[in-house]
C-alpha positions as CSV (number, residue, x, y, z in Angstrom):
1,M,182.1,279.6,151.6
2,P,181.5,281.9,148.6
3,E,181.1,285.7,149.0
4,I,177.6,286.8,149.7
5,L,176.0,290.2,148.9
6,L,173.0,291.1,151.0
7,T,170.7,293.6,149.2
8,N,167.4,295.3,149.7
9,A,167.8,295.8,153.4
10,R,167.6,298.5,156.1
11,V,170.9,298.1,157.9
12,L,171.7,299.3,161.4
13,I,174.5,301.7,161.0
14,D,175.4,304.4,163.7
15,S,172.2,303.6,165.6
16,E,169.9,304.2,162.6
17,F,168.4,301.8,160.0
18,Q,169.7,302.9,156.6
19,S,169.4,301.5,153.1
20,A,172.6,299.6,152.3
21,Q,174.2,296.6,150.8
22,V,176.5,294.3,152.9
23,L,179.2,292.2,151.3
24,I,180.3,289.1,153.3
25,G,183.7,287.6,152.6
26,A,184.6,284.0,152.3
27,D,186.0,284.2,155.8
28,G,182.6,285.0,157.3
29,R,183.5,288.6,158.1
30,I,182.1,291.8,156.6
31,S,184.1,293.0,153.5
32,A,182.1,296.1,152.7
33,V,179.0,298.1,153.5
34,V,177.8,300.4,150.8
35,G,174.7,302.6,150.5
36,L,172.3,302.2,147.7
37,T,172.4,305.8,146.5
38,G,174.7,305.2,143.6
39,Q,177.6,304.1,145.9
40,T,178.5,300.7,144.4
41,A,182.3,301.0,144.3
42,G,184.2,298.1,145.8
43,L,181.4,295.6,145.3
44,P,182.1,292.6,143.1
45,A,180.3,292.3,139.8
46,G,178.8,288.8,139.3
47,Q,181.2,287.2,141.8
48,A,179.1,287.1,145.0
49,A,175.9,285.1,145.6
50,V,173.2,287.7,146.0
51,V,170.6,287.4,148.8
52,D,167.6,289.8,148.5
53,L,166.3,290.5,152.0
54,G,163.1,291.9,150.7
55,G,163.3,295.2,152.6
56,A,163.9,293.5,156.0
57,Y,165.8,295.2,158.8
58,L,169.4,293.9,159.4
59,A,171.1,294.4,162.8
60,P,174.1,292.8,164.6
61,G,173.0,289.6,166.2
62,F,171.6,289.9,169.7
63,F,173.6,288.9,172.7
64,D,171.8,287.2,175.6
65,L,174.1,288.4,178.4
66,H,172.2,287.2,181.5
67,F,169.8,284.3,181.6
68,H,169.2,281.1,183.6
69,G,166.8,279.2,181.4
70,L,164.4,279.1,178.4
71,E,161.3,277.1,177.8
72,D,161.9,273.8,179.7
73,K,165.7,274.2,179.8
74,T,168.2,275.6,182.3
75,T,171.7,276.9,181.9
76,N,173.1,274.7,184.7
77,G,171.2,271.5,183.8
78,N,170.9,271.3,180.0
79,E,173.4,271.0,177.1
80,L,174.3,274.4,175.6
81,A,173.4,273.1,172.2
82,E,169.8,272.7,173.4
83,L,169.7,276.3,174.6
84,A,171.4,277.5,171.4
85,S,168.7,275.9,169.3
86,V,166.2,278.0,171.0
87,E,168.2,281.2,171.2
88,I,169.0,281.3,167.4
89,R,165.2,281.5,166.7
90,H,165.1,284.7,168.6
91,G,168.0,286.4,166.8
92,V,170.6,285.6,169.5
93,T,174.0,284.9,167.9
94,S,176.0,285.0,171.1
95,F,175.2,284.2,174.7
96,T,176.8,283.9,178.1
97,P,174.8,281.4,180.1
98,T,174.5,282.3,183.7
99,L,176.0,279.7,186.1
100,C,175.3,279.5,189.8
101,A,177.4,277.3,192.0
102,A,180.3,277.5,194.5
103,G,183.6,275.8,195.3
104,V,184.5,272.6,193.5
105,K,181.0,272.3,192.0
106,L,181.5,275.6,190.2
107,L,184.9,274.6,188.9
108,K,183.5,271.3,187.5
109,L,180.5,273.1,186.0
110,I,182.6,275.6,184.2
111,E,184.8,272.8,182.8
112,E,181.7,270.9,181.7
113,K,180.1,273.9,180.0
114,T,183.4,274.9,178.3
115,I,183.5,271.6,176.6
116,Q,179.9,272.0,175.5
117,A,180.7,275.6,174.2
118,Q,183.5,274.3,172.1
119,K,181.2,271.9,170.3
120,L,178.7,274.5,169.2
121,S,178.7,275.0,165.4
122,Q,176.5,276.9,162.9
123,T,174.4,278.2,165.8
124,T,174.6,280.7,168.7
125,R,178.1,281.3,169.8
126,C,179.2,280.9,173.5
127,P,182.2,283.1,174.2
128,G,182.0,282.4,177.9
129,F,179.8,282.5,181.0
130,Y,178.2,284.9,183.4
131,L,178.8,283.9,187.0
132,E,176.1,285.3,189.3
133,G,178.2,284.7,192.4
134,P,179.5,283.0,194.4
135,F,180.9,286.2,196.1
136,V,177.4,287.5,197.0
137,S,175.8,288.8,200.1
138,L,172.0,288.8,199.2
139,A,170.8,285.5,197.8
140,G,167.7,286.7,195.9
141,A,166.8,283.6,193.9
142,I,170.3,282.1,194.1
143,P,170.4,279.0,196.3
144,P,172.2,279.7,199.6
145,E,174.7,276.9,199.0
146,C,176.0,278.8,196.0
147,L,177.2,281.7,198.1
148,M,180.5,282.3,199.8
149,E,182.6,285.1,201.3
150,A,185.3,286.9,199.2
151,D,188.1,284.4,198.9
152,M,191.2,285.5,197.0
153,G,192.6,281.9,196.8
154,F,189.4,280.5,195.3
155,A,189.2,283.5,192.9
156,R,192.7,282.8,191.6
157,E,191.7,279.1,191.2
158,L,188.7,280.3,189.2
159,I,190.8,282.3,186.9
160,A,193.3,279.5,186.4
161,T,190.6,277.0,185.6
162,A,188.4,279.1,183.3
163,G,190.5,282.0,182.1
164,K,188.5,284.2,179.8
165,M,185.6,281.8,179.6
166,I,184.5,283.8,182.7
167,R,183.2,286.8,180.7
168,V,181.3,288.4,183.7
169,I,181.3,287.8,187.4
170,M,178.9,289.5,189.8
171,I,180.2,290.5,193.2
172,S,178.5,292.2,196.1
173,P,180.7,295.3,196.9
174,E,180.0,295.3,200.6
175,L,181.7,292.0,201.3
176,P,184.9,292.3,203.2
177,G,187.7,292.1,200.7
178,A,185.4,292.8,197.7
179,V,187.6,295.7,196.3
180,E,190.7,293.5,196.2
181,L,188.6,290.7,194.6
182,I,187.2,293.2,192.0
183,E,190.7,294.4,191.2
184,L,192.0,290.8,190.7
185,M,189.1,289.9,188.4
186,A,189.2,293.1,186.4
187,G,192.9,292.8,186.0
188,A,192.4,289.4,184.5
189,G,190.2,290.9,181.8
190,I,186.9,289.7,183.4
191,T,184.0,292.1,183.4
192,V,183.0,292.7,187.0
193,A,179.3,293.4,187.7
194,L,177.8,294.7,191.0
195,G,174.5,293.3,192.3
196,H,172.5,291.5,194.9
197,T,173.7,294.1,197.3
198,A,173.1,296.2,200.4
199,A,176.2,298.3,199.8
200,T,176.4,301.9,200.8
201,V,177.2,304.7,198.4
202,E,180.8,304.8,199.5
203,Q,181.2,301.0,199.1
204,T,179.7,301.1,195.6
205,Q,182.0,304.0,194.6
206,R,185.1,302.1,195.8
207,A,184.0,299.0,193.9
208,I,183.7,301.1,190.6
209,D,187.1,302.7,191.3
210,G,188.4,299.1,191.6
211,G,187.2,298.2,188.1
212,A,183.6,297.2,188.2
213,S,181.8,298.3,185.0
214,L,178.4,296.6,185.0
215,A,175.3,296.7,187.1
216,T,173.5,293.4,187.4
217,H,169.7,293.7,186.7
218,I,169.5,297.2,188.1
219,Y,166.7,297.9,190.6
220,N,166.3,294.2,191.4
221,V,167.5,292.3,194.6
222,Y,168.2,294.8,197.3
223,K,167.8,294.7,201.1
224,E,165.8,297.9,201.8
225,M,165.4,301.4,200.7
226,P,168.2,303.7,201.8
227,K,167.5,306.0,204.8
228,S,166.9,309.7,204.2
229,P,169.9,311.7,205.3
230,E,167.7,314.5,206.6
231,P,163.9,314.8,207.1
232,G,162.3,315.6,203.8
233,V,165.5,314.9,201.8
234,W,165.3,312.1,199.1
235,P,167.8,309.2,199.9
236,V,170.6,308.1,197.7
237,G,171.5,304.4,197.4
238,V,173.6,301.9,195.4
239,Y,171.4,302.0,192.3
240,D,171.7,305.8,192.1
241,V,175.5,305.5,192.2
242,L,175.4,302.9,189.4
243,T,173.1,305.0,187.3
244,A,175.1,308.2,187.8
245,D,178.6,306.8,187.1
246,D,179.5,307.0,183.4
247,R,181.9,304.1,183.8
248,V,179.1,301.6,184.4
249,T,176.7,299.9,182.0
250,C,173.4,299.1,183.5
251,E,171.5,295.8,182.8
252,V,167.7,296.4,182.4
253,I,165.3,293.5,182.5
254,C,163.1,295.0,179.7
255,D,159.8,293.4,180.5
256,G,158.2,296.4,182.1
257,I,157.6,294.4,185.3
258,H,161.0,293.9,187.0
259,V,161.8,297.6,186.3
260,H,159.0,300.1,186.2
261,P,159.0,302.0,182.8
262,V,159.5,305.3,184.7
263,N,162.7,303.9,186.2
264,A,163.8,302.4,182.9
265,K,163.3,305.8,181.2
266,I,165.4,307.5,183.9
267,I,168.2,305.0,183.4
268,C,168.1,305.4,179.6
269,R,168.2,309.1,179.8
270,A,170.8,309.3,182.5
271,K,173.2,306.7,181.0
272,G,172.5,307.4,177.4
273,P,171.5,304.5,175.1
274,E,175.1,303.4,174.7
275,K,175.4,302.4,178.4
276,V,172.3,300.3,178.8
277,A,172.1,296.5,178.2
278,I,168.8,294.9,177.6
279,I,168.7,291.5,179.4
280,T,166.1,288.9,180.1
281,D,167.3,287.3,183.4
282,S,164.9,284.6,182.1
283,N,164.3,281.3,183.7
284,V,162.5,278.0,182.9
285,G,159.2,278.9,181.3
286,A,160.4,281.9,179.4
287,G,159.3,281.9,175.8
288,L,156.4,279.5,176.4
289,K,152.7,280.3,176.1
290,P,150.7,281.4,179.1
291,G,149.9,278.6,181.5
292,R,151.0,276.5,184.4
293,Y,154.2,274.4,184.0
294,E,156.0,271.9,186.1
295,F,159.6,271.0,185.4
296,P,161.8,268.4,187.2
297,G,163.7,270.0,190.1
298,W,161.7,273.2,190.0
299,P,158.6,274.5,191.8
300,A,155.6,274.8,189.6
301,V,155.5,278.1,187.7
302,E,152.8,280.1,186.1
303,I,153.0,282.4,183.2
304,R,150.2,284.9,182.5
305,S,149.8,287.0,179.4
306,G,152.1,290.0,179.4
307,D,153.6,289.0,182.8
308,A,156.7,287.4,184.2
309,V,157.4,283.8,185.3
310,R,155.9,283.4,188.8
311,D,155.8,280.8,191.5
312,A,152.5,279.0,190.9
313,E,151.8,278.7,194.7
314,H,152.9,282.0,196.0
315,G,152.8,284.3,193.0
316,W,156.2,285.9,193.5
317,L,158.6,286.6,190.7
318,C,160.8,283.7,189.5
319,G,162.4,285.5,186.5
320,S,161.2,287.1,183.3
321,A,159.2,285.4,180.7
322,I,160.7,287.3,177.8
323,T,163.3,286.3,175.2
324,V,165.8,288.9,174.0
325,D,163.9,289.8,170.8
326,E,160.8,290.4,172.9
327,G,162.8,292.7,175.2
328,V,164.0,294.6,172.1
329,R,160.4,295.0,170.9
330,R,159.3,296.3,174.3
331,G,162.3,298.7,174.5
332,P,160.6,301.7,172.8
333,K,157.6,301.5,175.2
334,V,159.5,300.6,178.4
335,M,162.5,302.8,177.9
336,G,161.4,305.4,175.4
337,C,164.1,304.5,172.9
338,T,163.9,303.7,169.2
339,L,163.9,300.2,167.8
340,A,167.4,300.9,166.5
341,Q,168.6,301.9,170.0
342,A,167.0,298.9,171.5
343,C,168.9,296.7,169.0
344,D,172.2,298.3,170.1
345,M,171.2,297.7,173.8
346,A,170.8,294.0,173.1
347,G,173.8,293.8,170.9
348,R,176.6,296.3,170.4
349,N,176.5,297.6,174.0
350,I,176.9,294.2,175.4
351,Y,179.7,293.1,173.1
352,N,181.5,296.3,174.2
353,V,181.1,295.8,177.9
354,V,182.4,292.1,177.8
355,G,185.4,293.0,175.7
356,L,184.3,291.7,172.3
357,G,183.4,295.0,170.7
358,E,186.3,295.0,168.3
359,E,185.0,292.0,166.3
360,F,181.3,291.7,167.0
361,G,178.3,293.9,167.4
362,K,178.7,296.3,164.5
363,I,178.0,296.1,160.8
364,A,181.3,297.4,159.4
365,P,184.2,296.0,157.5
366,G,186.3,293.5,159.4
367,Y,183.5,292.6,161.9
368,W,182.0,289.1,162.0
369,A,178.9,288.7,159.9
370,D,176.6,287.7,162.8
371,F,173.2,289.3,162.0
372,V,169.6,289.2,163.0
373,V,167.0,289.8,160.2
374,M,163.8,291.4,161.4
375,D,160.6,293.1,160.1
376,E,159.9,296.7,161.0
377,Q,158.2,295.6,164.3
378,G,161.3,293.7,165.4
379,E,159.9,290.2,164.7
380,V,162.8,287.9,163.9
381,R,162.8,286.5,160.4
382,G,166.3,285.0,160.3
383,A,169.8,284.9,161.7
384,F,173.4,284.7,160.3
385,V,176.4,283.4,162.1
386,G,179.8,283.8,160.5
387,G,178.1,284.9,157.2
388,E,175.9,281.8,157.0
389,M,172.1,282.0,157.3
390,V,171.6,279.4,160.1
391,Y,168.0,280.2,160.9
392,K,165.1,281.3,158.6
393,S,161.6,281.9,159.8
394,R,158.7,280.2,158.0
395,K,157.3,283.7,157.5
396,V,160.1,284.7,155.2
């Protein structure tokens, strides 16, 4: 492809939107980033195709780290190309679909989804998968048949089958043998997350020492509040450990419902914006207009304005109703951050925690030219993958 020069944009650099030009090379990577204040050295004269972004905001493409479904589609049941066609409209240029299964079914599912991932082209990339289990103690919304005890033999089989297509695996740290399992997975280059847990403080600390570096949808799915150590003394539990430890990045479902804004602000201030990952944990129904929906193989769900996806009969939570870009737009209100910081939480921070931060998630020379184009409110206007504009909103 020819070189492309993006002009008239506010570019996300060092967690701030700044006026700059971005030169994309023929290989789909960024060749140069130059400010507009008289710094034009290094940019070609008349060689590159010029694209005027009309004052839009340009950020690294969003990464949908943890999700189970969108609209009428699920990560287990639908082709990844179908999900990618939805994700790209929301500025998501990379995703790790969450898979839930156990035993032979999980191995076959990973093989099937890997083939689908390899076929994706000119759309959202799939560098691997997020396994929410099977080594889990508290099911939450995970079907019980998808859970199993820590099994080193099966874990080695998982690694042999999937390799680095397992980008993240969630493990409950209180399971017998969990620390050895975490050490094995982390040693294979897989990001280990802790979640769906009733672990003690000590069990959580040992799991982090073993190599766990991510907290799955923090403040969601736990057994009970920890007991007070003394009358009148505030208790400490697993989520406090995950928030306090600088080695851990915390996922936050940024809808203002799954995590109360007070807790979200505490996490953001305790971790610092660079150690927070905005996720959706979305399910079928997410991204659709308010209403009641029925999907094959799923209980009827209801979506109310400004709310989550709920079981239509019982009213309990079934996942968030937001897309990643909506989570970014809610970030300033829910977590007290800037729009630029929210973009980092949905992009750069996630690329870093899954081991892709040397090539993705930053607008700098040598990085892949995967971008989201937004207006000043964070509404998506377009998306680039490998330097090509693969989505353009009608509003542009």
